[in-house]
PATI-626183 format. One record per atom (N, C-alpha, C, O): residue in one letter; x, y, z. Coordinates in steps of 0.05 Angstrom, whole numbers, plus 5000, padded with zeros to 4 digits. Layout:
BEGIN
aXYZ/...
***
This chain:
BEGIN
m929814817166/m929614887194/m932115047200/m934314967192/h931815277214/h934115447221/h935715297241/h934815207262/t938215277232/t940215127252/t942015347270/t943415517260/v941915297295/v943315487311/v945515297322/v944815077332/a948115367322/a950415207330/a951415367353/a951915607350/l951815217377/l952815337402/l955515217405/l955814987410/a957615397401/a960515317410/a960715257440/a960115407458/v961614997442/v961714907470/v964914807474/v965614587466/t966514977487/t969014907492/t970114967519/t969015137533/d971914837527/d972914857555/d973715137559/d975215247544/g972515287583/g973115547589/g970415737582/g970515987584/m968315617573/m966015757568/m964315797594/m964315627612/l962916017596/l961516067621/l958915897623/l957415917603/p958115747642/p955815567641/p953315727640/p951315627630/f953215977651/f950616117648/f949816177622/f947516117614/e951516287608/e950816367578/e950416087562/e948816077543/l951715897569/l951215647554/l948515527560/l947215437541/s947515527585/s944615447591/s942615627580/s940515547570/l943215877581/l941316057571/l940616017541/l938316007534/a942715997524/a942315987499/a940915707491/a939315677472/c941615497509/c940315227504/c937415287511/c935815197494/e936615407530/e933815427540/e932415587517/e930115517511/v933515777505/v932115947486/v931615797458/v929415777447/f933915677447/f933915567422/f933815267423/f933315147402/g934115127444/g934114847446/g931414717456/g931014467456/t929614887465/t927114797475/t925214787450/t924814997438/d924114567443/d922214547419/d919514697429/d918214607448/l918814897416/l916615047422/l914414947401/l912215057403/s914714787384/s912614737366/s910114597377/s907814617367/a910714447398/a908514307413/a906914517429/a904614447436/t907814757435/t906314937453/t904315127439/t902815277451/g904415117413/g902715267398/g903815557394/g902415737384/i906315617403/i907515887400/i908515897372/i908216117361/v909615697357/v910615707330/v910415457318/v910615257332/d910215427291/d910215167279/d912715007278/d912714767281/h914715167274/h917015067272/h919315207288/h919415447286/w921215087302/w922915217318/w925615177308/w925815047287/y927815267321/y930415177312/y931314907317/y930014767331/r933514827307/r934714577312/r937614687323/r939214817310/l938014607348/l940314677363/l942614437364/l942314207374/d944814547352/d947414317352/d949614447370/d950614677367/l950214277389/l952714337408/l955114247393/l955414017385/c956914447391/c959214407374/c961714437389/c962114657399/g963414257392/g965814287409/g967914047402/g967113847390/p970214087410/p972313857407/p972313637422/p973513437415/a971013667446/a971213427467/a968913497486/a967613707483/p968313317505/p966513347527/p967613607541/p970013647542/v965713777552/v966414037562/v965314017592/v962913947596/p966914077612/p965914117639/p964714407642/p966114607636/a962314427652/a960714637657/a959814697682/a957414647686/g961214787701/g960614797727/g960814527740/g963014407739/r958714417753/r958514157761/r957213967742/r956313757750/f957114047719/f955713877694/f957913817675/f960213917677/r957013647657/r959213567634/r957213547609/r955113427609/i958213687588/i956813737563/i958213557543/i960613537543/e956513417525/e957413257507/e956513367479/e954213377472/p958513447464/p957913617437/p956713417419/p957613187418/d954813497402/d953913347380/d955713327355/d955613127341/h957413527351/h959113527331/h961413677337/h961413817357/g963713657320/g966113817327/g965714107317/g963714177305/l967714247324/l967714527315/l967614577285/l966714787277/d968514387269/d968614407239/d965414397229/d964814417205/h963614377250/h960714347239/h959814647238/h957914717225/l961214817253/l959815127256/l959315247227/l957115347222/p961315247207/p960515307182/p958115237167/p957315357147/h956815007178/h954414897167/h951915007180/h949714927173/a952015187199/a949715297215/a949015537201/a950515647184/d946515617207/d945415877198/d946116107220/d946416337215/t946116017244/t946816217266/t948916077285/t948415857295/v951116197290/v953216117310/v953116297334/v953116547331/i953016177359/i952916307382/i955316237398/i955715997403/v957116417408/v959216377423/v958616477451/v958016717453/p958716337472/p958016417499/p960316567508/p962216627494/g960116637537/g961816787548/g964516637554/g964416397560/w966716767554/w969516647556/w970316737584/w970416967592/a970916497599/a971016527629/a973616707638/a973516887654/d975816627624/d978416787634/d979216957607/d980116847587/i978817207609/i979317377587/i982317427583/i983317527563/d983917337607/d986817387604/d988317157591/d990817157588/v986516937581/v987716727568/v986616717537/v984116707534/p988116727519/p987316787491/p985316517484/p986016297491/p983216557473/p981516337465/p982816147446/p984516237430/p982215897447/p983515677431/p983515757399/p981515847387/a985815707388/a986015767358/a983915617343/a982715727323/d983215347351/d981215207336/d978415307335/d976915267316/l977715457358/l975315577363/l975215847345/l973415897329/v977115987350/v977416237330/v977116167301/v975516287287/d978715977291/d978715917266/d975715827256/d974615917235/a974715647272/a972015557264/a970015767264/a968215757247/v970115967282/v968016187283/v968616377258/v966716477245/r971216407251/r971616567229/r970516447200/r969316567183/a971116147201/a970215997176/a967316027175/a966316077153/a965715987198/a962816027199/a961816247187/a960016237171/h963216487194/h962316747187/h963216757152/h961616857136/h965516667146/h965916697119/h963916527101/h963216597078/a962816287115/a960916137101/a958116257100/a956216137088/g957916477112/g955216627111/g953616607134/g951316717134/a954616487157/a952816457181/a952616697196/a954616847196/r950516747210/r950216987228/r951616907255/r951116687264/v953217077267/v955017017290/v954417187311/v954617427307/a953617107333/a953017257356/a954617147381/a954816907386/s955717347397/s957217297422/s955317387446/s953717587445/l955617237465/l954517277489/l956517347511/l958417197517/c956217607524/c958117707545/c960817707534/c961217797511/t962717597548/t965617587539/t966117407516/t968417367509/g964317297505/g964617147479/g965617357456/g966517277435/a965217607461/a966217807442/a969317807439/a970417907419/f970717697459/f973417657456/f974317447434/f976317467420/v972517267433/v972917047411/v972417197383/v974017177365/l970317327381/l969617427356/l971817637347/l972717647324/a972717797367/a974917977363/a977417867352/a978617967334/a978217627365/a980617487359/a980417387333/a982417347319/a977817327323/a977417227294/a977317437273/a977517367249/g977117687281/g977317947265/g974517997257/g974218187241/l972417867267/l969717977259/l968818217267/l966818317257/l970118327289/l969418597300/l971018837290/l970519067299/d972918787272/d974618967266/d973319197251/d972019147231/d973519457260/d972319687248/d968919657252/d967319767236/q968219507272/q965519467277/q965019577306/q966919587322/r962419647312/r961619737338/r961019467352/r959919277340/a961619447377/a960919187393/a961119297420/a961819517426/t960119077439/t959819107466/t960618837480/t961118637467/t960818837504/t961318607524/t960618697550/t959618917553/h961018527571/h960318557598/h961718847606/h964018897599/w960219017621/w961519277625/w964319267642/w965819467642/a964719037654/a967119057668/a969418987651/a971819017658/h968918907627/h971018807609/h971518997583/h973118947566/t970019187583/t969619357554/t972519487553/t973619497531/r973619597575/r976119707570/r978319487560/r979719537541/d978319257574/d980519037562/d979818977533/d981618947518/l977318957525/l976618897499/l977719137477/l978919087456/a977219377486/a978319607468/a981319597470/a982519667450/t982719537492/t985819557494/t986819347477/t988619397461/r985719097479/r987018867465/r986218867434/r987518737418/h984219007428/h983318987400/h982519277390/h980119327386/p984319447387/p984119717382/p982319767357/p981219987354/r982019597341/r980519657315/r977519617321/r975819677304/v976819507345/v974119467355/v972819717365/v974019827384/r970619837356/r969620037366/r967319957391/r965019897387/v968719977416/v967319847436/v965320017447/v966220237454/d962919977451/d961020147466/d960220027493/d958819827494/p961120137514/p960519997540/p957820097553/p957120037576/d956320237538/d953720307551/d951220207539/d949120317544/v951419987524/v948819887512/v948719567520/v950719437527/l946119447516/l945719207523/l946718967500/l947618747505/y946419087476/y947318907454/y947619087427/y946619307423/v949118967411/v949719107385/v949018937361/v949918707360/d947519027343/d946618847321/d948018967295/d947319187287/n949818837284/n951318957260/n950518797236/n951818797216/g948218667239/g947118487217/g947718187220/g946218037231/r950018117208/r951117867211/r953317807235/r954317597240/v953518027248/v955217977272/v953818157294/v953218397292/l953217997317/l952018107339/l953618067364/l954817857367/t953718277384/t954818227410/t953218307433/t951718507430/s953518187454/s951418277478/s953418357502/s955818287502/a952218497522/a953418537547/a953118287563/a952618077551/g953518287590/g953818057605/g951317977616/g949418137619/k951117717623/k949017577639/k946117647626/k945517577603/a944617797642/a941817857632/a941817957603/a939917907588/a943618097596/a943618207567/a943917997547/a942818037525/a945217787553/a945017567536/a942517437529/a942117317508/m940717487550/m937817377545/m936617587525/m935217517506/d937217857530/d936118057510/d936617997483/d934918017466/l939517907477/l940217887453/l938917617438/l938117607415/c939017417455/c937417167447/c934517217435/c933517137414/l933417377454/l930317447448/l930317617423/l928317597408/h932417787418/h932517977395/h932917797370/h931917877349/l934317577370/l934917407350/l932017257343/l931217247320/v930517167364/v928017037359/v926317247345/v924717187328/r926517507354/r924617707342/r925317747313/r923417797298/l927617747303/l928417787277/l927517537262/l926717567239/d927617287273/d926917067260/d924116967259/d923316807241/h922617067279/h919916947285/h918017217287/h915517187284/g918917447292/g917117667298/g916917707325/g917417527342/s915717997332/s915418047360/s913217897377/s913317897401/s911417787364/s909217637382/s910417417390/s910017347414/t912017257376/t913216997381/t915517037403/t915716887422/a917217247399/a919217317420/a917917387447/a918817297468/n915717557446/n914017587469/n912917357485/n912817347510/a912117147466/a910916937479/a913116777493/a912816687516/v915516757480/v917716607492/v918616727518/v919416597537/a918617007516/a919317157539/a917517107564/a918517077587/r914917097559/r912716997577/r913316737591/r913216707615/r914116537572/r914316267581/r916816267598/r916916097616/l919116437596/l921516457611/l921416617633/l923216617650/v918916777634/v918316967659/v920417197658/v921417277679/v921217297635/v923317527632/v921817757618/v919717707605/p922817987622/p921918227604/p921418167574/p923218047561/p919318227563/p919418147534/p921118317517/p921818217495/h922118567523/h923918717505/h925518927523/h924419077539/r927818927518/r929619147529/r931219217505/r932719047495/d931019477494/d932119557471/d935119537475/d936319567497/g936419477450/g939419417451/g940719687458/g943119657465/g939919917457/g941120137466/g940920237492/g942020447500/q939220067507/q939020137534/q941420117551/q943019937544/a942020257572/a944520237587/a944719977603/a942919867616/q947419897599/q948019677613/q947719637643/q946919437654/f948519877656/f948819887684/f946820127693/f947020357685/v944820037709/v942820247722/v943320217751/v944220017762/t942420467764/t943120507792/t942020307811/t943020267833/t939720187802/t938619977819/t937719747801/t937219797777/p937519477813/p936619307796/p933819337785/p932419517796/v932619197763/v930019237757/v928019097775/v927718857776/p926819277791/p925019137816/p922918957803/p922618927779/a921618837822/a919218657816/a916818827816/a916619027830/p915018757799/p912318907792/p911218987821/p911218817839/g910419257826/g909319317847/g911019397871/g910019437893/n913819427863/n915719487882/n917619717875/n919919737882/h916519897860/h918020107855/h915820327845/h913420277841/p916920577842/p914820817840/p913720827812/p911820977808/l914620677793/l913420687766/l911820407762/l910920377739/a911520247779/a910019987775/a907520037761/a906919897742/d905820227772/d903020267763/d903020427737/d901220407721/l905220587732/l905320767709/l905520597682/l904120637662/f907520397685/f908120227659/f905420137646/f904720217624/p904019947662/p901719857649/p899620067643/p898020027624/w899420247656/w897820487650/w898320597623/w896420637608/v901120667613/v902120747589/v901220547567/v900120607546/l901920317574/l901720067552/l898720067541/l898120027518/r896920117563/r893920127553/r893220367536/r891120367524/r894620557534/r894320827523/r896320867500/r896721097493/l897620697486/l899520777468/l897920927444/l899221067428/d895720897443/d894321047419/d893821337426/d892821477408/h894421427449/h894121707459/h896921857456/h899021737459/p896822107450/p899022277446/p900322347473/p900122587480/l901422197488/l902522237514/l904922377514/l906722317498/t905422567534/t907622727539/t909022627567/t907822487584/v911622707567/v912922667594/v911022797617/v910622667637/e909823047613/e908223167631/e906022967639/e905522927663/d904722857620/d902522677625/d903422417642/d902022317659/l905822327636/l906722117652/l907222177681/l906722027701/a908522447681/a909422517709/a906922567726/a906922517750/r904522677712/r902122747727/r900922477737/r900022457760/q901022287719/q899822007727/q901421867748/q900321717765/a904121907749/a905621807770/a905721977796/a906721887816/r904622227796/r904322397816/r907122477826/r907922457849/m908522577806/m911622687812/m912322867791/m911122867769/s914223027797/s915223237776/s916323107754/s916922867756/s916623227734/s917823137708/s921023067714/s922122877703/r922423217730/r925223177739/r925122897756/r927022747754/n923222847771/n923422597788/n922822397773/n924022177777/l920622427751/l920122197736/l922622097719/l923021857715/a924222297708/a926522247693/a928422077710/a929621877702/r928422177731/r930822057750/r929921777757/r931621607759/h927221707761/h926521447766/h926621227742/h927120987744/f925921377718/f926321237694/f929121137687/f929520927674/r930921297695/r933621257689/r934821017707/r936520847701/s933421027733/s934320847752/s933220597746/s934720397746/v930620567739/v929020297734/v929820187706/v930519947704/t929720347686/t930120237661/t932820307644/t933420187623/g934220507657/g936820577644/g936220757619/g938020807602/t933920857616/t933321067592/t931521257598/t930721267621/t930821417581/t929021657587/t926221597586/t925621387576/p924321747594/p921621697590/p920721677563/p919421497555/l921721897548/l920721927518/l922021707503/l920821607484/q924521617510/q925621387493/q924321137497/q924020977479/w923321087524/w922320847531/w919220847518/w918320637508/l917921047519/l915321077505/l915521017476/l914020857465/l917621157462/l918221087432/l918520797426/l917520687407/t920020677444/t920420397441/t918220247442/t918020067426/q916220297460/q913820137463/q912220187439/q911119997427/r912120427431/r910320487404/r911320337382/r909720227367/i914020317378/i915020197355/i914619887359/i914019747339/r914819767384/r914619497386/r911519417380/r911019207368/h909719577390/h906819507383/h906319547352/h904719397340/a907519737341/a907319747312/a908119497296/a906819397278/q910519407304/q911519117296/q909418917298/q908618787278/e908318887323/e906118697324/e904018727307/e903118537294/l902818987305/l900519047286/l901418987256/l899818877240/l903919047249/l904818957222/l905018697216/l904618627193/e905618517235/e905818237236/e903218087237/e902917877225/t901218197251/t899118017258/t896318147245/t894218017246/t896318397233/t894218497222/t894318597193/t896618657186/d892518637177/d892718767152/d891919067153/d891319177132/d892019197176/d891419477181/d893119657161/d895319567154/s892119897154/s893620047139/s895720197157/s895420197181/i898120327144/i899820457158/i898620707173/i899420767195/d896820827162/d895721037176/d894220947202/d894621067223/a892420717200/a891320597220/a893120547243/a892720627265/i895320407236/i897220317254/i898820577270/i899720577293/a899020787251/a900220997263/a898421117287/a899321207307/a895721097281/a893621207299/a893621027323/a893521127346/a893820767319/a893620567340/a896320597357/a896120517380/t898420687350/t900920697366/t901620987376/t903721047387/g899621137372/g900121447381/g902121587362/g902821807370/m902921507340/m904621657321/m903321887310/m904622087304/g900621867307/g899122087294/g899122057265/g896922007256/t901122077249/t901122037220/t902821827212/t904721737225/a902021717186/a903721487174/a906621617170/a908621477172/t906821907163/t909722007160/t911421957185/t913521847187/t909922067205/t911422057231/t912321717239/t914521657246/l910121537235/l910921277240/l913121197221/l915221097230/r912921247197/r915021137179/r917921257187/r919921117186/r918021507195/r920621617204/r921521477225/r923621357222/h920321477248/h921421347272/h921821017269/h923620887280/f920020917253/f920320637249/f922720557234/f924020357240/h923320727212/h925420647194/h928420717211/h930520587207/r928120917229/r930620987245/r931020787263/r933420717267/t929120667276/t929420457299/t929720187288/t931420037299/v928320107267/v928419837258/v930219787237/v931219567234/g930820017220/g932419957198/g931219977172/g932620047153/v928819927170/v927019897148/v924620017150/v923520027173/p923220117126/p920220257131/p918420047140/p919019807135/p916220107151/p914119917160/p913319717137/p913219467140/d912719837112/d911719677090/d913819467085/d913019237080/s916319527086/s918519307077/s918219107101/s918118867096/y918019217126/y917919037146/y915918837149/y916318607158/r913518937139/r911218757136/r911818527114/r911618287119/r912518637091/r913018467068/r915018257077/r914318017074/t917418317088/t919618157096/t918417937118/t919017697118/f916918047134/f916017887156/f914217637145/f914617407150/r912217747129/r910317557120/r911817367102/r911217127102/s913817457086/s915017257069/s916517037084/s916616797076/r917717147108/r919416977124/r917516757137/r918116517137/t915016847149/t913516647162/t912316467142/t911616247149/r912016537117/r910616357098/r912816137091/r912215897086/s915316207091/s917616027081/s917815837105/s918715617100/q917215917128/q917615747151/q915415527157/q915515337173/r913615587142/r911015397147/r911515127129/r909814947129/
***
């Protein structure tokens, strides 16, 4: 069973703590979503106050190197250096081979441990300048939701922490499972890590913005060769207005959003069907297997054939 260790020390933000507990600590095996879920261990030096609550760790910080994944929640006061024992334990976990992820300002802990040196990373947009100033070797990207460097991952603040947690679920259990978890939590199933942190308006409720009817219309037609002009015509607005509304609502462009939906649908088909790459290219509107392979490799990091083999091998080993 994949073990997730959550570092719980005084000074951590309770929102990120509870979010990680909800995603990784709720056993979903009884729901039929997945056969085997994570084991969540809370690791800290002593009982920790979290808002009006008190958290009792299961283990000390010395248990972090025994985990498969270590999550460091947001650090409340970035003007105070994180505790040396926490920094040392996170560094030791990484050296032991654990995947290490920070949520929000937890990136300051990873930076103090040297895990972000010469790496691209992010944190809450309000603190990206502080992170870059205090840790000049870190290549801070203030404009993304999360950054995946393989064994080291960082997220922006608050809701972006959920995006990173779902991304980890997607890596471990596939898109279908991550989408099912998102539905259970009543959150968007996927926001791409490269999406902007800050959009001009909050993401509105369904039916309460100009693109509300367009999104489901597009998702039902991913097998069609849609263009920006097609989307603008369906939304009854000019291409320029469409781009402005897309940036406001999603933080990205119409074409990038459309490509992301095609890639995610391709992942689901690779995970759940034995369809050929040509058939999946047609079903996702990519046209040809060559086009699908090019965009898939650039976005996901591996060719679709390798993704299917890796996912099938992983799910077999989890059974």
